[in-house]
C-alpha positions as CSV (number, residue, x, y, z in Angstrom):
1,M,86.0,-5.8,-6.3
2,D,82.8,-7.8,-5.8
3,T,81.1,-5.1,-3.7
4,K,81.2,-3.2,-6.9
5,I,80.0,-5.3,-8.9
6,V,77.6,-6.0,-6.5
7,K,76.2,-2.6,-6.6
8,K,76.3,-2.1,-10.7
9,K,73.8,-5.0,-10.8
10,S,71.4,-2.9,-8.2
11,K,72.3,0.1,-10.3
12,L,70.7,-1.6,-13.7
13,K,68.6,-3.7,-12.1
14,L,66.2,0.1,-11.0
15,I,66.7,1.6,-14.6
16,L,64.7,-2.1,-15.7
17,I,62.2,-1.6,-13.4
18,I,62.6,1.7,-14.7
19,L,61.6,1.0,-17.2
20,A,59.3,-1.8,-17.3
21,S,57.0,1.3,-15.5
22,V,57.4,3.5,-17.9
23,L,56.9,1.3,-20.8
24,G,53.9,-0.3,-18.4
25,V,51.7,2.8,-17.7
26,F,52.3,4.3,-21.8
27,V,50.7,0.7,-22.2
28,F,48.3,1.5,-20.3
29,G,47.5,5.1,-21.2
30,W,47.3,3.6,-24.5
31,Y,44.9,1.5,-24.1
32,F,42.6,3.4,-22.1
33,L,42.4,6.1,-25.0
34,N,41.9,4.0,-27.8
35,Q,39.5,2.1,-24.8
36,K,35.3,2.5,-27.0
37,K,33.3,4.3,-24.2
38,S,30.1,1.9,-24.0
39,Y,27.3,2.7,-21.9
40,N,24.2,0.4,-20.2
41,V,21.0,1.1,-22.2
42,K,17.4,-0.7,-21.3
43,S,15.7,-2.1,-25.0
44,E,12.4,-0.2,-23.9
45,D,13.9,2.7,-23.1
46,I,14.8,2.8,-27.2
47,T,13.2,2.2,-30.6
48,I,14.8,-0.2,-32.9
49,D,14.7,0.4,-36.9
50,E,15.7,-2.1,-39.7
51,V,16.9,-0.3,-42.7
52,T,14.6,-1.0,-46.1
53,N,15.7,-1.5,-50.0
54,E,11.7,0.0,-50.8
55,K,10.5,2.5,-53.3
56,F,11.0,6.5,-51.6
57,E,8.3,8.2,-52.3
58,D,9.8,11.9,-52.8
59,M,7.8,14.1,-52.0
60,L,6.5,17.4,-49.2
61,M,3.4,17.0,-46.6
62,L,2.5,20.6,-45.7
63,T,-0.5,21.7,-44.5
64,A,-2.5,25.2,-46.7
65,Q,-4.9,27.8,-46.0
66,T,-7.3,29.1,-48.6
67,Q,-7.0,32.8,-49.8
68,S,-9.2,34.7,-52.4
69,L,-7.3,34.5,-55.5
70,N,-7.2,37.7,-56.4
71,S,-7.2,41.1,-53.8
72,S,-6.4,44.9,-53.3
73,L,-4.3,46.0,-50.3
74,V,-5.8,48.8,-48.5
75,N,-2.7,51.0,-48.0
76,V,-2.6,54.3,-46.3
77,L,-1.8,57.0,-48.4
78,E,-1.3,59.8,-45.8
79,G,0.4,59.1,-42.2
80,G,-1.5,59.9,-38.7
81,A,-3.0,58.8,-35.4
82,V,-6.3,56.7,-36.4
83,K,-9.2,59.0,-35.3
84,E,-12.6,57.3,-36.4
85,I,-13.2,53.3,-38.1
86,F,-16.2,53.1,-40.4
87,A,-15.8,49.1,-40.8
88,E,-14.2,45.3,-38.8
89,D,-12.4,42.8,-40.1
90,G,-14.7,40.1,-42.6
91,Q,-16.7,43.0,-43.6
92,M,-18.4,43.5,-47.5
93,L,-17.2,46.7,-48.6
94,M,-18.1,48.1,-51.5
95,K,-15.5,50.1,-53.6
96,G,-15.0,53.6,-52.5
97,Q,-16.7,52.7,-49.2
98,P,-14.8,55.0,-46.0
99,I,-12.7,52.0,-43.4
100,A,-11.3,54.8,-41.5
101,R,-10.3,58.3,-40.6
102,V,-7.0,59.4,-39.3
103,Y,-5.8,62.4,-37.9
104,N,-2.4,64.6,-39.0
105,P,-2.1,68.1,-37.6
106,N,1.2,69.3,-38.8
107,T,-0.3,68.1,-42.1
108,E,-3.8,69.1,-42.2
109,F,-1.9,72.6,-41.2
110,N,0.4,72.6,-44.2
111,Y,-2.5,71.9,-46.9
112,L,-4.0,74.8,-45.1
113,N,-0.7,76.5,-45.9
114,Q,0.2,75.9,-49.4
115,E,-3.6,76.4,-50.1
116,T,-3.9,80.0,-48.8
117,G,-1.1,80.4,-50.9
118,I,-2.1,78.9,-54.2
119,M,-5.2,81.3,-53.4
120,Q,-3.6,84.5,-52.9
121,Q,-1.5,83.4,-56.6
122,I,-4.7,83.0,-58.0
123,S,-6.2,86.2,-56.6
124,Q,-3.0,88.3,-58.1
125,M,-3.4,86.2,-61.4
126,R,-6.8,87.6,-61.9
127,S,-5.7,90.9,-60.5
128,S,-3.1,91.5,-63.6
129,L,-5.5,90.0,-65.9
130,L,-8.2,92.2,-65.1
131,E,-5.3,95.6,-64.9
132,L,-5.1,94.0,-69.1
133,K,-8.6,93.7,-69.5
134,N,-8.4,97.9,-68.6
135,Q,-5.4,98.5,-70.6
136,E,-7.2,97.1,-73.4
137,F,-10.7,98.9,-72.8
138,N,-8.2,102.0,-72.9
139,Q,-6.3,101.7,-76.1
140,D,-10.2,101.2,-77.4
141,K,-11.6,103.9,-76.3
142,E,-7.5,106.3,-77.4
143,L,-8.2,104.2,-80.9
144,L,-11.8,105.3,-81.2
145,Q,-11.7,108.9,-80.5
146,S,-9.0,109.5,-82.3
147,Q,-10.4,107.7,-85.6
148,N,-13.5,110.1,-84.3
149,D,-11.0,113.2,-84.4
150,Y,-9.9,112.0,-87.9
151,N,-13.2,111.8,-89.7
152,T,-13.9,116.2,-88.0
153,A,-10.7,117.3,-89.5
154,L,-11.2,115.3,-92.8
155,Q,-14.9,116.6,-93.0
156,T,-14.0,119.8,-92.1
157,Y,-11.2,119.7,-95.0
158,N,-13.6,118.6,-97.4
159,L,-16.3,122.0,-95.8
160,Q,-13.3,124.1,-96.2
161,K,-11.6,123.4,-99.6
162,R,-15.3,124.2,-101.0
163,L,-15.3,127.4,-99.8
164,Y,-12.1,128.2,-101.0
165,E,-12.5,126.9,-103.7
166,A,-15.6,128.8,-104.5
167,E,-14.2,131.6,-103.2
168,I,-16.1,132.1,-100.5
169,G,-13.7,130.9,-97.4
170,K,-10.4,131.9,-96.7
171,K,-7.8,130.4,-97.3
172,T,-5.8,130.3,-94.2
173,D,-9.1,128.7,-92.5
174,Y,-8.2,126.6,-95.7
175,D,-4.7,125.8,-95.0
176,V,-5.5,125.3,-90.8
177,A,-8.3,122.7,-92.0
178,L,-5.1,121.0,-93.9
179,Q,-3.0,121.5,-91.2
180,N,-5.4,119.6,-88.7
181,L,-6.2,117.1,-90.9
182,N,-2.8,115.5,-91.4
183,Y,-2.6,116.6,-87.9
184,Q,-5.3,113.4,-87.4
185,K,-4.3,111.5,-89.7
186,Q,-0.9,110.5,-89.0
187,R,-1.6,110.5,-84.4
188,K,-4.8,107.8,-85.9
189,Q,-1.8,105.5,-88.2
190,I,0.3,105.7,-84.5
191,V,-2.3,104.7,-82.6
192,E,-3.5,102.5,-84.9
193,K,0.1,100.3,-85.3
194,G,0.6,101.7,-81.3
195,S,-3.0,99.0,-80.6
196,S,-1.7,96.4,-82.9
197,N,1.8,96.3,-81.1
198,E,-0.3,96.4,-77.3
199,K,-3.2,93.6,-78.5
200,A,-0.3,90.8,-79.0
201,S,1.6,91.6,-76.1
202,R,-1.8,91.6,-74.5
203,N,-3.0,88.6,-76.1
204,S,0.4,86.6,-75.2
205,Q,0.4,88.2,-70.9
206,F,-3.5,86.7,-71.1
207,A,-2.8,83.7,-72.5
208,A,0.6,82.6,-70.0
209,I,-1.6,84.1,-66.6
210,N,-4.6,81.8,-68.3
211,N,-2.3,78.6,-68.3
212,S,-1.0,80.2,-64.6
213,I,-4.4,80.1,-63.3
214,N,-5.1,76.3,-64.9
215,Q,-2.1,75.1,-63.2
216,M,-2.8,76.7,-60.0
217,E,-5.9,75.6,-60.2
218,K,-5.1,71.9,-60.6
219,S,-3.2,72.1,-57.6
220,L,-5.7,73.2,-55.7
221,N,-7.6,71.0,-56.8
222,I,-5.1,67.9,-56.3
223,L,-4.3,69.8,-52.8
224,K,-8.2,69.7,-51.9
225,S,-7.7,65.9,-53.2
226,N,-5.1,65.4,-51.0
227,K,-7.1,66.0,-47.7
228,N,-9.2,63.1,-48.3
229,N,-6.7,60.7,-48.4
230,F,-7.1,61.1,-44.3
231,L,-9.7,59.0,-45.4
232,I,-9.2,55.1,-46.0
233,M,-11.4,54.0,-48.3
234,S,-11.7,50.8,-49.8
235,P,-9.8,50.2,-53.1
236,A,-12.3,47.2,-54.1
237,S,-15.6,46.2,-54.0
238,G,-15.1,42.7,-51.9
239,R,-14.5,41.3,-47.6
240,L,-12.3,43.1,-45.8
241,S,-9.5,41.2,-44.2
242,S,-6.7,40.6,-41.9
243,F,-7.9,44.1,-40.8
244,N,-6.6,45.3,-37.4
245,I,-6.6,48.6,-35.7
246,S,-7.2,50.5,-33.3
247,L,-8.3,54.1,-32.1
248,G,-5.2,56.4,-31.7
249,Q,-3.0,54.1,-33.2
250,N,-0.3,56.1,-35.6
251,L,-0.2,55.3,-39.4
252,T,2.5,56.2,-41.9
253,T,2.2,56.7,-45.2
254,G,2.5,53.8,-46.7
255,E,0.9,51.5,-44.8
256,S,-0.7,48.3,-45.4
257,I,-3.4,47.6,-43.0
258,G,-6.2,44.8,-44.6
259,K,-6.5,43.8,-48.1
260,I,-9.4,43.2,-50.3
261,D,-10.6,39.0,-51.2
262,L,-11.9,40.6,-54.8
263,M,-14.6,36.9,-53.7
264,G,-13.6,35.5,-58.0
265,G,-11.5,32.6,-56.8
266,Y,-9.1,29.9,-54.2
267,K,-6.3,29.9,-53.6
268,L,-4.2,28.1,-51.8
269,I,-1.4,29.8,-48.9
270,A,1.9,27.3,-47.6
271,K,4.3,28.2,-44.9
272,I,6.9,25.5,-45.8
273,D,10.0,25.0,-43.9
274,E,13.6,26.5,-46.0
275,Y,14.8,23.7,-46.1
276,Y,13.3,22.9,-48.9
277,I,12.9,25.9,-50.6
278,N,15.7,24.8,-53.8
279,K,13.2,21.4,-54.1
280,L,10.4,23.1,-54.7
281,Q,9.8,24.7,-58.2
282,V,7.0,26.0,-59.9
283,G,4.5,23.6,-61.2
284,I,4.7,20.9,-59.4
285,K,1.7,19.5,-58.5
286,G,0.2,17.7,-55.3
287,S,-3.1,16.9,-53.8
288,L,-5.3,17.3,-50.9
289,D,-8.3,15.4,-49.6
290,N,-11.7,17.2,-48.9
291,N,-14.7,14.8,-47.8
292,G,-12.9,11.8,-49.2
293,K,-12.4,13.4,-52.6
294,E,-8.2,14.2,-54.1
295,Y,-8.0,17.3,-55.2
296,E,-5.8,18.6,-57.8
297,V,-3.5,21.3,-57.1
298,I,0.0,23.0,-58.6
299,V,2.3,25.4,-57.4
300,A,2.0,28.6,-59.0
301,K,4.4,31.0,-57.3
302,I,7.1,30.6,-54.6
303,L,7.9,33.2,-52.3
304,P,11.7,33.3,-51.5
305,E,12.1,35.2,-48.9
306,V,12.6,33.6,-45.2
307,K,10.9,34.5,-42.2
308,D,10.8,32.9,-39.4
309,G,12.7,29.1,-41.2
310,Q,10.2,29.3,-43.5
311,F,9.1,30.6,-46.8
312,S,5.4,30.6,-48.7
313,A,3.9,29.1,-51.7
314,E,1.1,30.0,-53.9
315,L,-1.1,26.3,-55.3
316,N,-4.1,26.7,-56.9
317,F,-5.7,24.3,-57.4
318,V,-6.1,22.5,-61.3
319,D,-9.6,21.4,-62.6
320,V,-11.9,21.1,-60.3
321,K,-12.6,22.7,-56.1
322,P,-13.8,21.4,-53.6
323,E,-17.0,22.7,-52.3
324,N,-18.1,25.4,-50.2
325,L,-14.5,27.4,-49.4
326,K,-14.3,30.0,-47.8
327,I,-11.2,32.0,-46.7
328,G,-9.2,31.2,-43.6
329,M,-9.9,26.9,-44.3
330,T,-7.2,24.3,-43.8
331,F,-5.9,21.5,-46.4
332,G,-2.9,19.0,-46.0
333,V,-1.7,19.0,-49.1
334,K,0.2,15.6,-50.5
335,L,3.4,17.8,-53.1
336,K,4.9,15.2,-55.6
337,L,9.0,16.9,-55.6
338,S,10.2,14.6,-58.1
339,A,9.5,10.2,-58.8
340,D,9.8,7.3,-56.9
341,T,12.7,5.7,-57.3
342,Q,14.0,2.2,-55.4
343,S,16.4,3.1,-52.5
344,M,18.1,1.9,-49.9
345,M,16.2,4.0,-46.1
346,I,15.7,4.4,-42.6
347,P,12.5,5.3,-40.7
348,K,12.4,9.4,-38.9
349,G,13.5,9.2,-35.6
350,N,14.8,11.6,-32.8
351,F,18.2,10.4,-33.3
352,Y,19.0,13.1,-36.2
353,K,19.1,15.8,-34.1
354,D,21.8,15.3,-32.6
355,T,23.3,13.3,-34.9
356,N,22.2,16.4,-38.2
357,G,22.5,12.4,-40.0
358,K,26.4,12.2,-40.0
359,W,26.0,9.3,-37.8
360,I,24.0,6.0,-35.7
361,F,24.1,3.2,-33.6
362,V,24.1,0.5,-35.7
363,V,23.1,-2.7,-33.5
364,K,24.4,-6.1,-34.2
365,G,22.8,-9.6,-31.2
366,N,22.9,-6.9,-27.5
367,K,25.8,-4.3,-28.4
368,A,25.1,-1.2,-30.6
369,E,28.0,0.4,-32.2
370,K,28.7,4.1,-33.4
371,R,28.8,3.7,-37.7
372,N,29.3,7.3,-40.1
373,I,26.6,7.3,-42.6
374,S,25.0,9.8,-45.0
375,L,21.9,10.1,-46.2
376,G,20.2,12.2,-48.7
377,R,16.5,13.6,-49.4
378,E,13.9,13.1,-47.1
379,N,9.9,12.6,-46.2
380,P,7.4,13.4,-44.1
381,M,7.9,8.9,-43.0
382,Y,12.1,8.1,-43.8
383,Y,15.0,9.4,-44.4
384,E,17.4,7.8,-47.8
385,V,20.5,6.3,-47.3
386,V,23.8,7.2,-49.5
387,S,26.3,5.5,-48.0
388,G,26.9,3.3,-44.5
389,L,24.5,1.0,-43.7
390,K,23.7,-2.4,-45.6
391,P,19.2,-3.0,-46.2
392,G,17.9,-5.2,-43.2
393,E,20.9,-3.7,-40.9
394,K,18.7,-3.0,-37.0
395,I,19.8,0.5,-35.9
396,I,18.6,2.9,-33.3
397,T,16.0,5.5,-33.9
398,S,15.0,7.4,-31.1
399,D,15.9,10.4,-29.4
400,Y,20.3,10.3,-28.8
401,S,20.3,13.0,-26.5
402,E,21.7,11.2,-23.3
403,L,23.5,8.3,-25.4
404,K,25.5,10.5,-27.9
405,K,28.7,10.6,-26.0
406,Y,29.5,6.5,-26.3
407,E,30.9,5.0,-29.1
408,I,29.3,1.5,-27.9
409,L,25.9,0.2,-26.4
410,D,25.0,-2.6,-24.1
411,I,21.7,-3.0,-24.5
412,K,19.6,-5.3,-21.4
413,K,16.2,-6.9,-21.8
């Protein structure tokens, strides 16, 4: 009996020990999982800034380059390989001045075939015109002959009539003369009627053939002018720019190989980060500094196409512009996106590339703890703080590449 009791107590004790071990492992695991990861960092390896509440200047700094206010593209009218180059980038050109010549044997052969075909058709039509004129000539001869034969028959009839009435001539001669007169009269009427009908028909054919010849000659002139498309000429008078082609280079029809700056004024073209594509609007004003003087500019056009993470905008000078401007000069431009506001803000830093502005390390004493935040607008120097921070708090704004997997930092001096 005592032995059984001892055994039961031993089993109960073993169960309690096992339960205690399991509970210990669970508590340790829970503590370990909820223990925040910490990391030691030297104070000289980080940058600490303060959250401030000041006027936030909603502005954009960008670099803009001068271009001609107006320009005309130099387009390839007929594709082919570059055979000759007559001009160079930056050269002043007159309208119609040759820039380059291309060669395309297939197109030139097609032009030659078309030209030969059109000339053959024109030749055939002119032969038809000549044939119609010969027909008209023969018809006129027949008409003239019928008139002459009628006149002769009339004279003979009148003579035989007088002789017969004077009882000198024979009646048979009179009858033959009368019969011939009637015949020649009817023949003359038939010839005149036929001549009138054929003349109307010929006139219609003349008009149609002459119209066709005119159309063919226009086509031939267009074809000849198209052959001149192998010669690329300046579309306007001005300075040739963005021109860079080589001998033997293949150019396609419609391709732009440069532009002519018309030298009638200047504008500024800026490449801007796509982040601002919905923030920038036409009419926004800004300024640039040149030799200690400030000049006002305005956004005149926005080109929404994004390439390599950037889009382009065109800016114009508002009133006066710097003296001695030249194409290709570069200026720093400051654009005011909206009015200044009193806002909470933090300095820009490398922390953003690792956090995307979603969180930051907030410093308290010799420790820094991870905290979720929300940022709003930005300018070249500051981020606007929407939530998560208070004025006067210290934050780490330097690089987070070695810190982002930790939640607490121990700052060592």
